[in-house]
Backbone bond lengths (Angstrom), bond angles and torsions (degrees), N, CA, C in turn:
res aa  C-N    CA-C-N  psi(-1)  N-CA   C-N-CA  omega(-1)  CA-C   N-CA-C  phi
1 X - - - 1.445 - - 1.527 108.30 -
2 X 1.253 115.19 115.81 1.468 120.81 -177.56 1.521 109.49 -96.52
3 X 1.313 113.38 135.76 1.455 118.32 176.80 1.520 108.76 -87.32
4 X 1.285 115.11 135.91 1.455 119.93 -179.72 1.522 108.32 -98.00
5 X 1.324 115.73 118.64 1.457 120.13 178.78 1.514 109.53 -83.56
6 X 1.283 114.65 129.76 1.449 119.83 177.42 1.519 108.34 -89.30
7 X 1.298 116.62 127.51 1.455 121.28 -178.69 1.526 109.93 -71.31
8 X 1.299 115.19 133.49 1.466 119.61 178.65 1.520 108.67 -69.01
9 X 1.284 115.90 130.82 1.454 120.27 -178.99 1.520 109.77 -96.89
10 X 1.304 115.41 152.78 1.465 120.25 -179.11 1.524 111.98 -65.89
11 X 1.320 117.37 -32.43 1.467 120.40 178.17 1.516 112.03 -62.94
12 X 1.337 115.81 -38.63 1.461 119.62 177.17 1.534 110.92 -67.10
13 X 1.331 116.06 -41.98 1.462 119.98 177.67 1.528 111.09 -61.68
14 X 1.326 116.05 -43.34 1.465 120.20 178.77 1.522 111.02 -62.28
15 X 1.322 115.64 -41.00 1.468 120.19 178.82 1.521 111.20 -60.90
16 X 1.327 117.30 -46.05 1.457 120.07 -177.78 1.521 111.77 -71.63
17 X 1.330 117.84 -28.81 1.471 119.49 173.38 1.528 110.37 -66.71
18 X 1.330 116.73 -39.38 1.464 119.90 177.50 1.525 110.88 -66.69
19 X 1.323 116.94 -39.16 1.470 120.55 176.79 1.535 110.14 -63.16
20 X 1.327 116.65 -43.37 1.468 120.49 178.56 1.521 110.87 -62.33
21 X 1.330 116.52 -39.42 1.462 120.35 -179.97 1.521 111.06 -64.65
22 X 1.316 116.89 -46.84 1.468 118.79 -179.36 1.528 111.01 -68.04
23 X 1.318 117.52 -33.18 1.462 120.69 176.10 1.525 110.91 -65.95
24 X 1.326 116.81 -41.43 1.458 120.27 178.39 1.524 112.04 -63.78
25 X 1.326 116.85 -38.68 1.466 119.47 177.34 1.524 109.89 -63.94
26 X 1.321 116.63 -45.03 1.467 120.15 178.74 1.518 112.87 -63.14
27 X 1.332 116.31 -43.60 1.465 119.67 178.51 1.528 111.89 -65.20
28 X 1.324 116.45 -37.50 1.461 119.88 178.67 1.525 110.69 -64.74
29 X 1.321 116.76 -43.00 1.464 119.49 177.43 1.527 111.02 -65.38
30 X 1.338 116.94 -37.97 1.463 120.58 178.25 1.527 111.38 -65.95
31 X 1.324 117.16 -44.32 1.465 120.97 178.16 1.529 110.40 -63.23
32 X 1.319 116.21 -39.96 1.461 119.95 178.60 1.526 111.33 -63.07
33 X 1.320 116.21 -42.60 1.464 120.32 -179.41 1.528 110.86 -68.38
34 X 1.322 116.88 -44.12 1.470 120.22 178.98 1.525 110.55 -63.86
35 X 1.330 117.10 -41.12 1.459 120.27 177.68 1.512 111.97 -62.77
36 X 1.321 116.81 -38.66 1.465 119.76 177.82 1.523 111.48 -67.65
37 X 1.331 117.05 -38.37 1.462 120.40 179.55 1.530 111.71 -68.88
38 X 1.322 116.15 -32.69 1.470 119.60 -179.72 1.520 112.78 -84.30
39 X 1.312 116.90 -1.43 1.450 120.02 175.14 1.513 115.51 94.06
40 X 1.316 117.56 14.89 1.461 119.78 177.33 1.527 108.13 -84.93
41 X 1.308 117.28 106.82 1.462 118.66 -178.68 1.530 110.80 -69.94
42 X 1.310 117.60 149.51 1.462 121.13 -179.08 1.528 113.55 -62.39
43 X 1.334 118.37 -12.46 1.457 120.41 -179.45 1.524 112.33 -77.73
44 X 1.321 118.18 -14.73 1.455 120.11 179.73 1.520 109.59 -70.47
45 X 1.326 116.15 136.87 1.466 121.32 -172.84 1.524 111.98 -64.73
46 X 1.321 118.52 -41.96 1.466 120.11 -177.18 1.520 111.33 -66.01
47 X 1.334 115.96 -35.77 1.462 120.86 -179.88 1.518 110.42 -68.10
48 X 1.320 116.78 -47.11 1.462 120.87 179.27 1.520 111.35 -64.72
49 X 1.335 116.49 -37.95 1.464 120.71 178.74 1.522 111.31 -65.47
50 X 1.311 117.25 -40.28 1.453 120.90 -179.66 1.533 111.24 -66.77
51 X 1.313 116.93 -45.30 1.458 120.49 179.45 1.530 110.50 -66.96
52 X 1.320 117.34 -42.85 1.464 120.76 178.57 1.514 112.76 -63.47
53 X 1.328 117.07 -38.67 1.461 120.75 178.13 1.525 111.13 -66.24
54 X 1.315 116.61 -39.88 1.469 120.04 177.98 1.516 112.30 -63.25
55 X 1.322 116.52 -43.63 1.466 120.08 178.93 1.529 110.54 -67.61
56 X 1.328 117.64 -40.99 1.470 120.71 179.22 1.532 111.30 -63.21
57 X 1.327 117.07 -42.92 1.464 119.75 177.75 1.529 111.51 -65.38
58 X 1.327 116.82 -36.11 1.466 120.42 177.29 1.522 111.07 -64.29
59 X 1.334 116.95 -40.83 1.470 120.58 178.67 1.524 110.48 -65.75
60 X 1.329 116.80 -42.55 1.469 120.14 179.56 1.525 110.81 -63.41
61 X 1.331 117.36 -44.61 1.466 120.38 178.84 1.530 111.63 -65.00
62 X 1.335 117.23 -40.80 1.465 120.30 179.14 1.519 110.61 -64.86
63 X 1.322 117.28 -44.15 1.461 120.62 179.56 1.523 110.60 -64.17
64 X 1.336 117.28 -44.30 1.468 120.65 178.27 1.527 111.03 -63.88
65 X 1.315 117.37 -36.91 1.456 120.96 177.08 1.508 112.80 -65.02
66 X 1.335 116.94 -41.63 1.462 120.78 179.04 1.525 110.64 -65.87
67 X 1.333 116.74 -45.11 1.467 120.01 179.88 1.527 110.33 -63.49
68 X 1.329 117.20 -44.91 1.454 121.27 179.87 1.530 111.46 -64.17
69 X 1.317 117.15 -38.26 1.467 120.48 178.52 1.524 111.03 -66.39
70 X 1.330 117.88 -40.19 1.464 119.94 177.46 1.528 110.81 -64.80
71 X 1.327 117.29 -42.22 1.467 120.54 177.94 1.524 109.67 -64.43
72 X 1.315 117.64 -40.92 1.457 121.86 179.02 1.524 111.20 -62.44
73 X 1.306 116.87 -42.51 1.466 119.75 -179.46 1.516 111.71 -67.31
74 X 1.340 117.21 -34.05 1.462 118.03 -179.83 1.533 111.70 -78.77
75 X 1.330 118.81 -31.39 1.460 121.12 -178.08 1.517 113.68 -91.98
76 X 1.315 116.89 -42.91 1.460 120.68 -172.06 1.525 113.76 -105.72
77 X 1.300 117.82 -2.64 1.457 120.06 -176.59 1.518 110.81 90.76
78 X 1.304 114.85 -179.37 1.463 120.35 -174.86 1.525 110.14 -84.25
79 X 1.322 116.30 111.30 1.460 119.96 173.60 1.522 108.36 -108.06
80 X 1.304 115.37 156.99 1.471 119.57 -178.34 1.517 111.38 -65.97
81 X 1.308 116.39 -38.52 1.456 118.73 -179.08 1.524 111.48 -67.56
82 X 1.320 117.51 -36.57 1.466 119.97 178.29 1.527 110.11 -66.72
83 X 1.317 116.57 -41.16 1.475 119.46 178.05 1.521 111.27 -64.55
84 X 1.327 117.12 -43.23 1.461 118.88 179.69 1.527 110.87 -67.87
85 X 1.342 117.05 -33.05 1.468 119.78 175.94 1.523 110.47 -65.16
86 X 1.334 117.48 -37.72 1.465 120.27 176.69 1.522 111.19 -63.92
87 X 1.312 116.53 -44.50 1.466 120.08 -179.23 1.526 110.54 -62.75
88 X 1.321 116.54 -49.53 1.472 120.51 -178.17 1.525 110.30 -65.54
89 X 1.323 117.04 -44.60 1.468 120.57 -178.99 1.507 112.69 -62.03
90 X 1.335 116.44 -46.66 1.463 119.12 179.28 1.526 111.93 -67.42
91 X 1.327 118.00 -35.01 1.471 119.99 176.76 1.521 111.17 -64.22
92 X 1.316 116.82 -42.83 1.462 119.74 179.78 1.520 110.71 -67.33
93 X 1.335 116.86 -46.05 1.466 119.55 178.82 1.524 111.31 -61.98
94 X 1.324 116.71 -41.22 1.468 120.23 179.13 1.516 112.85 -66.83
95 X 1.330 116.52 -41.26 1.466 118.46 -179.46 1.523 111.19 -69.33
96 X 1.325 117.54 -37.72 1.468 119.30 177.36 1.527 111.28 -69.59
97 X 1.335 117.43 -35.28 1.462 119.60 176.04 1.531 110.61 -67.08
98 X 1.336 116.64 -41.42 1.468 119.72 177.27 1.520 111.30 -63.99
99 X 1.330 116.53 -37.85 1.460 120.31 177.84 1.527 110.96 -66.10
100 X 1.325 117.10 -37.82 1.466 120.42 178.13 1.529 111.13 -66.45
101 X 1.324 116.94 -41.10 1.468 120.61 178.42 1.523 110.17 -65.61
102 X 1.325 116.74 -43.64 1.464 120.46 179.36 1.527 111.22 -63.60
103 X 1.324 117.44 -40.09 1.463 120.56 178.10 1.520 111.30 -65.91
104 X 1.323 116.96 -38.24 1.467 120.57 177.97 1.518 111.35 -66.06
105 X 1.310 116.89 -44.24 1.472 120.54 178.64 1.520 110.65 -63.60
106 X 1.337 116.91 -40.40 1.457 120.67 177.99 1.518 111.35 -64.78
107 X 1.317 116.56 -41.37 1.461 121.05 178.76 1.531 111.30 -63.39
108 X 1.314 115.95 -41.09 1.465 119.86 178.70 1.531 110.48 -66.77
109 X 1.341 117.12 -41.34 1.460 121.17 -179.73 1.529 110.79 -65.40
110 X 1.316 117.64 -39.42 1.463 120.72 179.23 1.518 110.69 -70.06
111 X 1.317 117.23 -37.09 1.469 120.91 -178.66 1.528 112.56 -68.74
112 X 1.327 117.13 -27.49 1.470 120.11 -178.28 1.524 113.04 -91.05
113 X 1.305 117.79 -2.19 1.476 119.87 178.06 1.483 112.60 -91.19
């Protein structure tokens, strides 16, 4: 009895990268909230490093998911998982970019007051 190995498809990989990215964003927000409740101020280096690392890993996973989904769609055709990976990846990248712009504008507004 021979086992048939199913080849991993790029759409599936893109989907799981998008899932990992959204999970990392959620975990980072959860760690940030728990740290704030336990009294860890954002000025502590370990706290800022942990939150920054979580956001950076989420961006890398989202970007890799979007690139992999585009490659999957061009090589393997349109799969549902590749499309959902594109939606999730672009939403995460867009929301993090909007958050970065909002933080920059807030920083500039506070600095000029």
